[in-house]
N, C-alpha and C positions, 0 to 999 in steps of 0.2 A: 276537562275531562282527557284521558291520556286513551291512547289507541295503542293497542297492544297485540301482537302475534301477528303483522303483515307478515304473510309469502310472498318475496319478490320473486318473482319468475322470470323475469330478465331485467337487465338495464340498456341505458342509453350507452352504446359503445363508439368509441373514435371512430366516427367512417369516413374523416376526411381531416388532414391535417393544414391546416393555414395562422394568416398572422393572428394574434390574441383578439376578442372583439374588445370595442371599447368599453372603458369597466367593466372588466367580467370578472377579473380577481386573481389571485393565485389559488390553486386548491389548496395550497398548505394553510392558506390564510384562511379560508373559507371554513376551512377542517377544524377549527378551533376558535371562531368568532362567530356569532348569531344573536345580532342586536337590533332590537327596537322594529321587530315585524310579530311580537309577541300576539297582539289581538288577532291579527289574520292568522295566524299559525292556529289559533284555537278555534275558528273556523272551519278550516282544513281538519283537524282535527276532529271536531264535531260532525261533517260530514261523512268524514270516515269509520267512525263510532256508530252512526246510524246505517250506514251502508254494509258497515259488518252482522247490523241486526236484520238485514234484508233490505231494506229500503232506498230506493233510489238516489244517485247524489250527480248531481250538475252542474260545475264550476267552472271558469273561466277567472284564470288571473293576470291582469294588466299591469303592465310598466315596463320602464325603458330598460334599454341596456344596460346589465350591472344593479338593477334595483332586487335583485334576491328571490326572482322568481322558482329557478329552479332550486336555489339551495331551500326555498319554503318546502316547495313538496320533499326536498331530502330530511327535511326538520318532520313534518307530517306523517313520514311513512318508518322514520329513523325506532320506533318506541316496538314492544314485543307484548301479547299479551294473550290470551286464549284465544279473543277472537281473530278468525282466519280471513283474511280477503286476498286474493291472489292478486297482486300485480302486474300489469303489464306496461313497459315503458317506450315511447318512440318520440324523433325529433325530427322535424323538416328540416330541410338543408337549402340556403338560399341558390346554390350551385345546380340545386335537384328539382329546382319549382317546375319543370319542363316533364318529370318522371312521373308518370301517373302511379297514383296509390301510395307514395313514399315512404310516409309518416306510418300509413299503416301496413307496408311493407318491415318495418323496423319495428314496431308495437308486435305486430301479430306472426312475426317470423314469416312470413310469405315467400320462403326463398325456392327453390330449387333444389337446393342441398340438405333441406332439414329433413332432421329425423322422421319428422308426422307426415307421411302420406297424405295427408288431405290436406295440409299445408305446402307441401312440396308440388301436390297438383294444382294450386291455386297460386304457384307462383309463378310455374308456369305460364298461366292463363294472365298473369300480370307481364310478363314478357310480350305475351303476346299484345296485350292491351296498348303498348307502346305506337302499335302501328296506328295513325289516323286514321284510316279507311276501316278499323275495326270499335266503331261506334257501339254498335249493337252487343256488342261481346264486354266492351267496358262497363255497359248500365246492366249487364249480367252478372258482371262481378261483381258490382256494387251488393247485388241480392244475394250472392254466395259469402259476400263477405259481412254482412249481416246476419244469415243463417249462422257461419262459424260464431261469432261474437254472443249469440243467443245461445248456442249449445255450452260455448262457455259458463252463459249463466249458472246454465243446470246443476251442476258440479259445486255451485258456493258462488258469494256474491265476487264478483269482479270488479277492478278498478283499471281505468286507460288513462295511463298519464300521455300526454300527448302536449310536447312543447315545442316551441317556437313556430307558431300557429301561424304568424303573418308570412312564413313561406313557404305555405301549403300551396301543396297541385289543386289543379280543378278537383281533380277526380276522386282524392283523398278528403278535399272538402264535401263534395256531394255523398262519399259513401260515412262521412261523421254527422253530416245532417240526417242519414239517414237511419243511423244507428239511434242520434236522440228522438225520433219522433218514432220509428218502430218498434223500440225496445224501453220505454217510458214509464212500462210499469214492471221491469225484470230487478235482482240485484244488481245493477250495474252502474258503478260512478265514471263520470266523463268528466277529466281533468283536463283543461287545455291552459294553454301560457301562452302568449303575445305582446308583442308592444304595442303600446295604445293608440299607434296610427297604422294599420294596416293598410298601405299602400299598395299590396296585393291585391285584382279586383276578387279573386276566389276566398282568399282572406277575408276581404269585409264579407262578403257574401253571408258566409258562413259565423264571422261574429260581430259583425252588428245588427244581423239580422236571427239572431239566434232564437231559441224557444225560451218564452218568457220564465219558465223555469231554472234556466241556466242563473246562478248566482254567480254575481260579478264581485273578484275581490281587487281594488285598485292599489299598489306599492307607491305612494307617493316619496318624495323626497324624505329622508328621517327630520327627525326634529334635533337640535343641535344636541341637547342634551345626550340623545342615542349615538348621534356622531363621537360625541368625547366618550362615551362606553365603548363603542370600537376601538377606537384610537387607544384606548388604555388597557383591553383585550386582548390588543396585540404590538403593544410597545411595553407596557409593564407599567407605565407613566403618565400621570394627567398632562397633556398636550402644553407645552410653554405657551404663550401670544403669538410668538412668529410661527408654531408650528400651526397652532387653529386657523391663525389664518391662511395659510396655504392649503389646508386642509377644506376650509371654508369653499375654496375656489373648486370643490368637486361636488357643491349643489347638494349635499345630502346625498348623495349616489354612494352606496356600500362599496360598492364593487370599485368604483374608481377610489374611493379611499383607501382599500387595499391593495390597488396598483400602485397607489403615489407613495405610502410607505412600505413596500416591497423596493419599489425602486432608491428611495430615500437610503434603504438597509443597505441596500445593494451596492449603491456606490461608495458606502461610509460616510453618509452623510445624517445619520440618522443615531443620538446619544439619547441616554437614559441614566440621569444623574438623581438619587435618591428618589423620589417617586413622581419625577419629572421629565416627560419625554422632552425632545429638544433638535433641531436642526438648523445647522448654519448658511441654508440655503434660503431665498426666497423664492427661488426660481424651480417648478416641476423638473424631475430627474430626466435622464436621456433615454430613459424607458419606457416612459412616457409621451414621450414625441412618437414612439416606434409605434406604440398601440394607435394613439389619436390621427398620424399619417397613416395608416393602415386604414382605418375607418375612412378618412376621408378621402382618401384616392379611392376608394369603389363608385364614388359618385362621378357625374360627368364632369370633365373639364370645363366648362363654364359655369357650374354650381359651385368646383374648387377656386375659380378664379371671385368668384363674388364673396364667398364666405372668407378669402384674404383682406379684399377692399372691407370687408366687415367688421375686420378683427383691429382693422385700422381706424377703422371709425368709429369703435367704440358702441357702447349702449347708451340710451337705447338705440334699435334701428329704426331707421324710419325709410321706408320703402322709397320715397321720391328722391331724399338723397343718394340712399344705395344706387338708383339708377340713373342721376347725374355726375357718378361718381366714375361707373364704370361705361357709360355711353351707353345704355338700353334703354327700351321703352318699360316704363311701370308693369303691363303687362307680362314683360317678356322677366322681371328681376323677380315678380311675384310666382312664376312656373319655378323658375330654381328655390327659392324660400321653400316651397312645399317640398322638395327632394328631399331639403336641408332639415326639412323639420319631420318627415319620415323616418330619416335616418337617425333622428335623436340628436340634432346637433344644434339646432335651433327651436326655440320654444317660443311659444304665445303666452304670455301672464296676464291676466287683465288687462287684456287689448293691448299688451305692450310686446315688440319682438327681443327678441335677444339670444343670447348666447347662453342653453342650459347650462353651462357648467364654464365659469370663469377660466380653469383651466385651460381648457379645448382652446380659447379667444386667445391666452397667451402664448399655447404653444403653436398656433397657428401664425402669432403674430413672429414670434423667434423666426421661422421657417422663411420669414423675408429677408433676400441678401439686403444691408444698409441700404444700397443705391438703388435699389427697386422700392424699398421703403420710402426711401424721399419722394419717389416719383408718388407713391400713391397718399402718402402726407399732402403733397401740393395739390392733388386732382381733391382730395376730399376739404383741403382749405378753403380751394375756389368752392367747390358746391358750398359749404356750409356761409360763405361769404355772400355768395350770390341768394341764398337762402334767406338770409337774415338781415338783406337790405334795408327793409323795408320795418323790420320789428325795432321796438325800442328793448333799453338795456332790461329792463325788469322781464319782458317777456323773451327775452333769450334769453335771462338767467335760468328759466324754468324748463329749458332743453337739454341743461347742464346734468349728467347723473350725481349719485351721493358722492363718487368714488371724486369727483372733478370738486365737488362740492368743498369738499372735505382739503382739498390741495388749496385752493381757492383759499378758506378759511386759515393755512397756515401760510402760505404767502404773503396774507394780511399782515399776518404775526411777526414777518421777516424772516422766515427761515428761510435758507437753504433748497437746493432738490433734493441735497445728501440729508440732511436732519431730518426733511420732510419724509422719506424712505424708510428712514430711522424710525418715524414715529408711527407710519403706517405697513411697516414690513413689508415695504415693497421697493424695489432696485429704485436709484435716483431715476435711469433711466425710464423705468414706466412713470417716475413722476412729471419727467419735461414730455412724454406722451403726453399725458392726462393736462399739463399745463395748455401746450399745441392746441388742443381741443379747446381750451377755455378760450384762450384766442381768437380761435375761429369764429365761433360760436359765438362770442360776448362782440365782434369787429374790432379789436383791441389786438395791441403787438408790442405791449410790454408789462413788466410787473408793476411800473409805477405807475401806468396807466388803470392797469388792473386796480391797486389800489385804491386808488382814488376816485373810481367809479363805487366801490364798497363803502367808502368812507363818506363820500355824500349820501347814498342811499341810506345808509344807517341816520345820517343826519336830518336827512326827510322824514324817516320812520320815527324819530323820537320828537321830531316836530310838537309841539301842543297842537291841537285840533282847531283852535280859534286863533290861530297865529298866521299872519297872509302865507301865501301859496300850499296849507295845508289842502290835502284833497278833501272834496264834498262827498263824497259817496264811502270815505273808511278804506280806501284799497291804498294805500300810501307808497307802494315797490317795494315793501320789503324782500329785501335781501337779506 
């Protein structure tokens, strides 16, 4: 169901210039590509259509940075039709979290220089509301803002698009909550976007305790077919196995995929031959390093240090192992991990912690000087050996990641690091890193020892059950 004739009164303007957000992608790429969000787009368009008929709409779009929240709103309001809905749009900014009514000042144009005398008067009240001693005036201003929105609804259906609400200030959250409650029967649509883990108390109170009628739309990682379609639309070719493996590191984040492809193109490392797009590198481009490190640098120093060690340690991340490697308590490490999760760098899937995007882990790892990296490797190696001292080889095998098991399989087949890297589309150095983790986890020190252990385990697995030494419980140590 298409919505046509949306009247955009204001848009989000550039209110600050800084480093690009992690996975945000470039404007030029987003303007040409929209893949994998058709179902979510239809839900927004249906809500806007109902709003154009006079019915209220309440929707919260949740997703990590680069998942396409703003792009989804753009698509939803991009069509034109006889139905007319006035749209006001604002965005909360991280560095303005202490500015009262920030997102509503942006959306409702509550500025002292506004051409509307009523809005200009409210703008002056907003400036006075910054004084902590004027608590009563702030609450009166909430009432005035609700009245303004109500009056706007009298002229026809109105949609408020409020973006990045994870950064909302306390008074904006209070006012939006009041709008949702007081104007629930008016032809008003409130469409909010936010990250999934709002660590700002004001945002948490608003988003996690939102009214039951607020419909939630979650933007999960794009499936592989949608990612391939996105790559095709941006490059003009089907991704080669090498490019596809590099893109897989984006974890289905469309903005991160776009940032990656833009960087490869700008560095001259993206080629299209016939119907295939390819790259001659297995490493993310330099521009992605800038984007990722700008994001990480906003975290506390101790959290940054932990992420660096985590990048060396590999996945899955074990809290006790991390604590041993950095010399901190488990409680301290958990606190730092929570901050990294809120920033969208670490994620928990099915109870397992890891980097949300493999590309981010690789970039963090590459930032470490070789001399420092070796120190962390030794720390991790010691921690792994201590932790695995009492475990059997089979138990230790269960701690290997999928990538590490692939490396072991090729080592047993007799391939060199370079040959393994070519098979897995990674560098020989990455293979070496995986192998060092395998040795540490299994308590081994050489390829010969590793190959022998795997061969012995295979022999035990293939032994008939009635032969001496066969497992009586059916668990025969399958590696």
